[in-house]
N, C-alpha and C positions, 0 to 999 in steps of 0.2 A: 518539237512538239511540246505543248504544255502538259504538265502533269495534272491528272484529275484530282479534284478536291476529295479526300476521304471523309465523307459526312459521318461516318461511323463514330469518329471522335467526338463529334456534336452530340451525337445519341447517347454516347456514355456520359458526357458532361451533363446533358439534361436529366438523364436517368439518376445520376447522383443528386443532382439539385432537387428533384422532385422527391426522392427518398428523405432527403434532410429536411425540406419544407414541411412534408408530412407529420414529422415528429417535432419540429420546432415551431409550430405555429402558435398563434393566439397569445397566451401568457406564458409559454414555455419557451426556454432557451436551449441551445445545443448542449446541454450538459446535465448529468444525472447528479441526484441528491446524495447518493451514496458514493462517498470517496472523492468523486470529482472536484467538489467544491472545498471540502476541508483538506484534501491532500493535493490533487493533482493541479489545483490553481494556488492554493496557499503557498506550497514550497517553492514553486518558480518565482511567485511574486517576492518571497523573502530573498531569494537569490538575487533578484534584480535590487531589491532595496539595499541588500547587504553590499552590492558592488558600488552603488552610489554613495553609499555611507561611507566606505573604507577605501574605494578605488583599487581594491585587491582582487585581481582576477584569479588568484589561487588561495582562496580562503582555507583555514583548517578547522575554525572554530565557529559554532553557532550559539552564541551567548544568549540570544532571545527566545530560543526554542528548548523545551524540555530541560529547563533551568541550566542550561548550557552544556553543549554536546558536541563531540567529534561531527564535524558537517558531512562527513562521508557516511554517517548513518542515514543520511537523506539523499544520497546520490542517486538513488533509484529514481528520483522524481524530476531528475533533469540538471543536475548540478552543472555537468559539462556538455550538456545536450545541445548541438549547435543551433536547434530549432528554437530552443529556450532563449539561448545567448542572443539570438537575432532580436529577441523583443527588448534586449537592453538600449538599441537604438530607438526605442518609441516608449519612453517612459510615460508619456501622456496618454498612452492607450491602456486601459485596465487590462489586468492579466486574464481575466475571464473572457474578455472580448477577443483578446489576441488569441487565447487557446482555442476559443470556438472557430474563429475564422482559420486558424492554422490547421486545425483538424478537418475542417470541411475542404480546404484546399488539398490536404494530403489524400483525403478520400477520392476526390476526383483525379489526382494525379496517379494514384494506385490504378484506378480504372484505366486511364489513359495508357499508363505504361504496360498494363496487362494486355491490352489490345495490341499495342505496338509490338510486344514481345510475340504473341500468339501468330500475328500477321507475317511475322519474319519467317515463319515455318509453315504456315497453313493458309488455307481459304480464308478471305477476309469475312465472308458472312458466318462461318463457323466460329471464326475468332471472335466476333461480336457477341454471338450467342453464348460461347463459354465465359467470355468476360464478364457478361450480366449475370451468368448464374453464380461466378465466383464472388462477384460484388454482393449477391444476396447471401452468401454464407452468414450464418447468424451472428458469430463474433465481430465481423468486420465492421459494419456501420454502428453496431452496438457498442463497442469498446472505443470508437473514436468520440463517442460522447460520455463514456463512463470511465474506464481505465486506459488512456490513449497509448501507455507505454506498451500495451499488449499488441498494438498494431501499427503505430507509426512509424515503424522501421520499414513497413512493406514496400513502399516505393522503391527503397534502396536495395531491398532483397531482388526485386525484378532487375534493377540495374546490375546487381552482382550477377545474375544469371546471364544477362547479356555479356558481362565480363567473362563469364566461363566460355560462352560461345567464341569469344575474341581469342581466348586462350587455346580452345580445341581447334580453332580455324587458323588463327594467325600467330600463335605462340606470343601473344600479348598479355601482361600480367597486371598493370597498373590499375585497370578499372576493378578488378577483383579485390586488390588491396585497399584502395579507396572506399569502395563500398562497404567491405567488411568493418573498416575502421569507423565508417559513420554508423552503421548499425550498432555497434558496440557502444559508441558514444551516446546514441539516442537511447537504446534499451539493451543494457548488457545482459539482463536476465534472459531474453530471448536471443542473444548472439549466438550462444552455443548450438541452440537448435537451428539457427540460420546457417551456421558454418557446416553442420551435419547434412542440412539439406542441399547446400552448395557442393559439398563432397559427392553425395549421391547422384545429384544432377550432372556434375562433372564426368563421373562414370558413365551415366545414361548417355551424354553427349559423345563420350569417346566410343562407347559401343556402336552408338549410331553412325559416327563419322569414319569408323573403320571396319571394313568388311571382315579382314582377317584380324584376329587378336593374337598379339605377340606378347607374352608375359613379360619380357625383359622391358619392352617398350612402354607397356602400361605401367609397370612399376616406376622406370624413370620419369614418365609424364606426371604419374602421381606424387612423387617426391618433389618435382619441380612445383606442382600446383601446392604443395604446403608452404613454400616460400612466401607468396604474399599473404597467406594466412597469419604466418609468424610475424612478419612484418606489420601487419594491421593490428595485431595483439599488442607487440611492443609500442606501437604509436599510441595506443589507447591504455597504456600502463599507468599513467597519472590518474586516470579514474579507477583501472582495475585493482592494482595493488593495495592502496589505502581502503577501498570498498571491500576487498575480500577480507581484510583484517577485521573490519567491523562486523562483517556478516559471521565470521567465525566466532567472534567474541561476543555478539549481541543477538544472534538469531537462534531459535531452538526449533528442533524437529517436531512436527505435529504428533500428537498422541496417536492418531490412526496409523502413521508410518511406522512409529516404534514397535507397535504390535505386530507387523507383518515379518515373518521369518525370511530368510535368504532363499529358501526352498520355494516359498511362495512368490517371490519376487521373480524368479527365472521360470517357473512353469507357465506356460501360454495360457492365457485367458481370453475368452471371447469378448472383444470389447469394440462392437460397432458404435458404442457411444461416442468413441473418439472421433468418428467421422460424421455422425448424424445429428442435425437439429440444434443441438444446444449453444448457447452463448458461450459456454465455457469448454467448447470442443471445436473441431474443425466446423461443425455446424452446416455441412452440406446435406444434399437429400439422397434419395435412393439411387438415381441415376449415376450420381458420382461413386458410390460404393460399388455399383455395378460394374463400371469401368475398371475398377481395381481387380474385380475377380475376373473379367473378360481377358483382360491382359494376361493372365496367368496362362492362357491357352493361345497366346500370340505366337506367330511364327517369327516374329522379330525379337532378337535377343535382348535389346534394350528395354522393350516394353515388358517382357518377362522378369527382367531383373528389377525394373522399377516397382512393379506389382509386389513382388517378393520382398523387397526391401521395405515397403510401406506396411505389408501385413505382419512382418516381424516386428518392426518398431512400435506398430500400434496395438499389438496383442501379447506381447511379452512384457509384463509390468515394469521389470527393472529399467528398461529404456526409458520410460516416462518418469519413473523415479529419479533416475540420474540426471535427465535433462531439467527436472524441477529443482537441481541442486540438492538432493538427498533430503529434501524437506517434507514432500508428501506425494501422493499419486494423485495428479489432477491432469485432465486432458487438454487444458487451456494451453499447456506448453506445445502443444501440437500445431498451433495455428500456422506457423510458417510453412506447414507442409501443402497448404491450399493449392499453391501454384503447381507443384508436382502432380497433384491430383488432377488439376486443370489440364496437364499434358496428356494423361490417360483418358480423361473425358473427351477431349478434342479427337483423340484416335478413334473412341468409340462412336462418336457422332459422325466422323469420316466414314466408318464402315456402315453405319445406318444409312447415311446419304447415298452410298454407293450401292446400295441393296445387297450388301455381302454379309449381313448379319444373320447368324443362324438362330432362328427363333426358338427351335427346340431346346438349344444350349442355353439360351436365355431363360427359359422356362425352367429348366434344371437349376441353374444358378440361382434364380430367384427363389426356388423352393429350398435350396440349400440355405441360403441366407435366412430365410423365415425359420427353418429348423433350428439353426445355430442361435438365433435370436431368441426363440422360445426357451432353448437350454440355458442362454444367458439369464433370461428373466427369471426361470425357476431358481437358479443358483443365487441370483441377487436379490430375488424378491421385489424386483421393480418392474412394473408394467408400463410406464410412462410411454416409452418409444416403440413398444411392440404394435400396439393398435396403430398409431401413425405410420409405421414403416409398412404393415400389411397393406393399408389404404393406399400409400404411395406406391407400392409395388404394383397393385392391380392397376392403378391409374397409368403407370408407365408401360406395362404390358399391353393394355388397351391401346395407347396411342402408337406403340410399334406395331402392334397388329394391323391397325387402320393404315398406318404408314406404308407398311410392307404390301398391303393388298390395295394400294392406291386410292384409298378411300379418302385420304387427306393429301394435300400438297405439301411441298417442302417448306413454305413460308409458314403455313397453318402449323405445321409439326414444330417448327422453331418456337413458335409462340407458346404452344401447349407444353413443350417440355420445360419452358421457363415458370410455368404457373406455379409448381410445388415450391420452388426457389422464392417466389414473390411472395407466397403465403406464409412462409417460414420467417423472412425478414420482417414482414409486417407484423406477426404475432410477437417475435422476439424483442421487437423493439417497442411495441404498443404497451407491453406490461411494465416497461421500466418506469420510474418515478423520476420526473424533470425538474430541474431548478426552476422556479417561477421567476419571473421579473421582480416580483414583490419581495421575494426571499433575499435574491441577491443584492437588491437595493438596500436591505435592512444590513447584511453582512458587509458590504462594501460602502456603506454610507460614509462619504468624506467627511461629514460633520463630526463623526466618531474620531476619526484621526485629527481633526481640527482642535476638538475640545480637549483630548488627551495631549496633544503637542503643547496647547497653551498653558496645561497645568505642569506637565513633566518637564518642560523646558526650564522651569524655575527650580526644579529639585537639584540639589547640589550633590546628592549622594547617587550611588548606583543602586537602584531599588528595582523591585518587581511590581507588574501590574497584572491583575486579573479582568477578563471581561466575563461576567456571569450572564449575559444574554445569549441565546443561541449556541451554547457552549459545544454542541455536537458539529457545528459548522465552523466556530471560531477557534477551535482547539489548537489549530497551526497558524492561525492569522496574526501577522504583526502590524499594528497599527502605529507607523511612524519610527523615527530613529531612536527615540528615547523609551520605546516600549518594549519590556522584557518580561516574559511569562515562563511558567514552570509547567505548562500542559504539553502534551505531545502525542501525536497519533501516526506512527510510522511502522512499516514491516520490520524496521531493525531500529533500535535505540539503545541507550545505556543500560546494560544488564543490573548494575548496582541500585540505579535510581528506580527501575521497574520493581524490583524487589523490595526496596525501601516503601514505595509507595503503596504496594499491596500487602506486604507483610510485616512492617514495622509500625506504619500510621493506619493501616487498615482502611485506608480510603473507601468511601462509597464509590461503587460502580455503577452508574447509570445507564451505560451503554453495553450492548450485548458482545461487542467486538473487544476480545481481550487485549488488544493491541492499543487500545484507547486509555489514556492516563489524562483526563480532563481538568480544566480549571473547575473549582468547586467552592463551596462557602463554608469549608470546614475551618473555623477560627484557628484552631490550634495548629492545622498544617500551615495555613497562611501566615501564622505568627512565626513559625519555624522558617519558613522558606522566604521570609522577608518581602511579603506582599504587602507593600505599604499602601498602594493604590488600588481601587476597584471601580470598575465602570459597570454600572447596572441601572437599568431603568425601572427595577423591582427594589426590594428591601435588602440592605447589605446586612452582613453578620454583625454581632456586637464589637463594639470598640471602633466602628469607622463612623466618621462625621463628613457630612457634605461639604465640599469645597468649590464643586461648580454643579451645573444642572444635572448630571449623571454620574459624576465622579466624587468618591469618598474616599478618606484618607484616615490611616491609623499609624501614629507616631510610636506605638508601644510594640510593633513587630521587631524581631531580631534582624540585626543589618545583614546584608549578603557576605560581607567581610568584616571581621572584627577579631580582636585578641582576647583571650580569656585564660585564667588560671585556675578556673572551677573545673576539675577533672573528675570524671567518674570511670572507673575501671569497667572494662567490658564484662568481666565476671560478675561483678555487682549487678550490672545492667541485666543480666540474663536471669536474675532473680525476680525480675519485675514482669508481672503479667499485664496484658492490655487491659485497660488504658494507661495504668500507671508507668508503663515503659515511656509513654509520651512525655510525662514529668521529667524524665531524665534528660531526653533531647533539649528540652526548653530550659533545664537547670545549669547545664555546662556542656563540656565536650566528653564524648565517650570514645576512650581510646584502649586498645588491647594491652599494652604493657607500661602503663603508668599507674601509680598508686591513686586511689580516690582521696582527693584533697577537700571535697565538699560534698555533702549529702543532698539529696532531693529538696528542693525550695518549697514544694507543695505536694501534696496527695490528692488523688482524684477519688473522691468517696463514693462507695457503693451504697445504694439506698433505695428503700422502697418508693416507687413514684406516686403512690396514693391516688391511682386514677379512678375515673368514675365514667362508665359508658352513658353518654347522653343521646347518641343518635346512630343509626346505622341505615345505609340503603344499598340494596341489591347485594346484601351480604348476609350470609348465616354464621353463626359462631357456636361450636360446641367444645366443651371441656372434657378431654377422653384421657384417662391414665395420666393426669398432670400435663397434658400436652394440647395445644390449641388446634382445632380442626377448623379452618375457615373456607367455605365455599363462596366464591365470588362470581357474580356476572361482571361483564366489562365495565371497569370503572366504579366498581361497588367501593363503598368507603364506610369508614367508622369516625366518629368524633368522640374523643376522650377528653374529660376535663381532668386537669392536673392540679393537685393541692399542695405538694410539697416543695415546690420551688419558688424561690425569691427572686426579685430582680436582679439581673446581673449573673444569674446562674446558667452555666452551659449544661446541656443535656446530652449524655452520650447513652446511646442504646446499642444492645448487642443481641442478636437473635439468630437462631439456628434453623435453617430448613431441613426437615426430614426426608422430604420427597422431591423428585425432579420429574416434571411433566415430559411426556415423549412429544417430539416434534410432530405437530400436525396442525392443519388450519383451526381446528377446534380447540387445540390445546397449545397456545403460544407460550412464549417465555413468562417465568413468573416474576412479577414486579411488584415491590411494595414501597410506596413514597409516602414519607412522613414530613410534614410541613415542608414539601416542595424539594426534599433531599430524597433521591430515589436510589434504589439497589435492584438488579435485575439478576436472575440465575436463568441463563440460556437453557432452551430444551435439550433434552437428552440427545447425544449423537450429533448435533448441529457442527458444521466444520470449525467454527470459531468458538467452540464450547469454552465458557469462561470459569466453570467450577466455583462459581461465588456463592457457597452454601451457607456462609455464616454474613449476615448482614451487619454492617455497623452504620452508625448515624451519629454525627456531632451536630447537635441543633442549638442555635443561639439566636438572640435577639436583642435589641437595645431595649426593648420593652420586656415585660415580664412575661414568661411562657406559662400560659394557663389553659392552653387547649392544644391536643395533637389530632390533626386531621391525617388520617391514614387512609390511602387510596391503593387499591388492589387491581391488578390486571385479572382478566378472566382466568379462572383456574382453581384449583384446590391446593391449599397451603397447610401443611402440617409443621407446627412451629414448637420448638422446644428452647429450654434454656435461655428465656428472656432475662437479660440483666440490664439494670439502669444504674447509671453513674452521674454525680453531678460535681462541678467544679465552678467556684465564683470567679468572675473574670478578674476581679481585683486581684486574685492571687498571682496574675501574671505581671503585676507591676514590679517585682523583684528581678525578672529574668535578665534585665539590662544593666543591673548593679555590678560595678567593678570590671565591666568590660573596657577594652582599650579600643579606641576609635581609630579607624582605617580612613586615611585621606587619599582619595584617588587623584592622579594627575589629570584624568580625563574620564568622562562617561561614555566617550566615543570608543567602545571595545572592538578591536580587530582580532587579532590572534593573542594579544598581550594585554595584561592589566598591570599597570604601574601605580605607585603611591607610598605613602609613608605611614608610619604607626610609632606611638610611643607606648611600648609594653609597661604595664605597670608592675608586674611581676612575671617571673619566668612561667611559660605556658605554652600555649598553642595559638597559632593563627588558623582562624576557623573560617571556612567558607560553606555555603550551601550550593556549591557546583558539583555535580556528580563526578566522582573519581574516575580518572582513565589513565591510560599508560603514556599518553602524549605529553604530559605537563613537564616543564622545566622551571625549577624555581630558583631565584637568586636573591639572597639577602644580603645587602652592603657588598654587591658584587661577588659574593660567594655562593657556590651551588649548595642548595640544601635538598635532601631527600623528600620527595612528595610522599605523604602518607594518607591512608583510607581512614577517615575518623567519622565518627557518628553513623557507622556500618556502611556509609554509601558515599561519602563526600571528601572532597580534596581539604588537606590541612597539612600542617608541618609544625614542628617544634620552634619555638622562638623565645629566646632569653630577653630578660628585662632591659628596657632602654629603647633609644630612637633607632628606627631601621628603615632603610629604603627597600622596599620589596618590588619584585619582577616576576609575574607569574606569565609564563609564555605557553602556548599550545601549539605543537607541531604535530599533525596527524601522522601517526606511525606509516612509514614507507611511502609518504608523500614524495620526499626527496628523491629516493630510488625510482619511483615512478616517473617522476619529471625526467631523470637521465635516460630511462629506457624510451619514453615518449619522444625525445629528442633523436635517439639513435633510429627509432621507428618511422619517425617523419623523414629523415634522411634516406632511409630504405625506400620509403614511396617516391622521393624524388629520383633516386636511381632507377626505379622501375619504370618511370616516365620517360627518363633518357633513354633506357633500353628499349621501351616500345616505339619511341620516334626514330631510333636507328633501325628497327626491325621494319617499320612502314616505309621508311625511304628505300631500304634494300629490295622491296617488293614493288 
């Protein structure tokens, strides 16, 4: 007999495609403006470019990003993700196109695998309904176009669950090991939760498969189940060990997490938000929450166990805290639990279908849930989900009542029970902001790469380049092999560089996310960091002259590598306040243990600006107690005439905000933009609160500055301690005097930089690469100790004379990780052989 075609797969595929098409029609593409374009596209694109540039499959160093960093700072974004590595075979396909298509495919694959999994154990029609409900979970589709590492492991989680079935039923282990290995490589952040889900599921299936429970057999079965998990972790060690080092070294715990005591972490807390509606939680509807509570009263021990396990994990904060890597309390880490809730949901729907649902019990449970949610709302002072939940509960109770009394048929019931999920997925995706075709064509414009390549290919030295257009989207984008920049936006990055950027140079912070360190038009920072070229369709800072249509060059910036004998002791440096501390960085090298050999080349002068108010719009200004009180409507602005600046003067402004707005739709972040340089203070208690309460501006122009155009976001600004400084750009002419030039062997930097230098005097070899523990220095084939100079950067002592220099970066624990990976992959091969023998025996 011919097998019947299961058209449910076609329904799942069409359902997924319709959802995708609804949000990516017109001028929009399947990707969000926040994070997707600047991070989740830019990093994989860089990994692919780096591979074709160096042909090294195991890179350690990302010289082109963040001024040069351990590449494992960015491993979260797909360094060894097999789905990303597959794109290496298609260099002619834009990474944005590849990622969009990949995620659409994974969304469909997840749906098909969900249905395949459920129909192995349950009725086809119910399996289809539950699959569609789970596909409507808020975070699923949402993060396939936003932060796809939150969800792109999900198809492999379902395969791992099938692997658990194979183990419980057939004693086969290889599918579990392979699936967990792939989950880790795709999204190590979610892999711990996935492993927990699989352990819970393994116990669930064992309880279901065995009528009588013998503790010894259960323990033995559990210990054997640990073997494929250990093997998978070993196989992924090439990723995990070096990444763990960078996370310990370069990531900080959130302020909100620091404030919560151990007692508060272990005391149960009503957390229905973990399950309901949100894009950053499990994001299901009331019927799913009901299924968890209903299973508490099940006669089946496996259902009762699963319900208790879920309620404990969701409602005791320490579990969410630990699963988030001790960083914060966020329900997004619970997304992998969606399939487990689906198991209880399909059991509930089976009960309803068989007319075995106790309606009174359902009403009692629903009432209990409402009461608990009201208590939670009072304690948290958030009412967002309460009203939605009440409406959802009454809707479900109504259709359950109608179905119980035969007022509606089974097919109509299935459609009606799906409606709340359809509403949730529609709303959750509707309010996202999508990348437009116009925006991505600007950011990915191939003419930018061509123009930059044409200019940079002629450059003999290793230099940096900034792009000052769309800096929020180009912050991590690399335009070609010769393009190196100093900006970075990553969940983990070099801690010394982050501190230097914010606390030494006090760079303007134009974006609300505290993890963003963007390219900017601060001429002093650009000079220090060796930014010789700038790409912009606007006006460049002072000192840059046009060399092509949109590219400007400045020959007066410091080299990325050079030698100097101009030493400034750190204790002398500490006596300098901002902005005169910047004079020290530009005058020589700051070291902790050497005597000062030279003073500061120039001073930055504090002076009265001599401003004159000539125009205001949508702004009121009051002077109260020698402090400015400014009330602005959205994009209100002030024009000030400046009298005391000459041509070539760089203007530095420092001001302090005394107030911080509370987060609301009517009170957004406080932002002040002066001559297109922007600073923002995030509203109070936002998750990525940046605490940028003192604004700094370095304003320069090739023309005389005689007007300040100051723009305010909507809000109230209490401003104090306004200080103004100036420095004539010609003062910087001395900074390259008496330097010893480094001549690189090649501009094509992999994990190693080699070259020669002729030191004029004893001194230091200076770089503007952030210091890290992985550097190995050899001078004339002799090992030299790397030092942290200029507060944040790599350097080392160097004697007078000619020297051959090699600077190599080896990511800490990469070699050890590689050895363990080889062992782990060997273990997977052994499991495959074991399973093959087992299958033959049966």
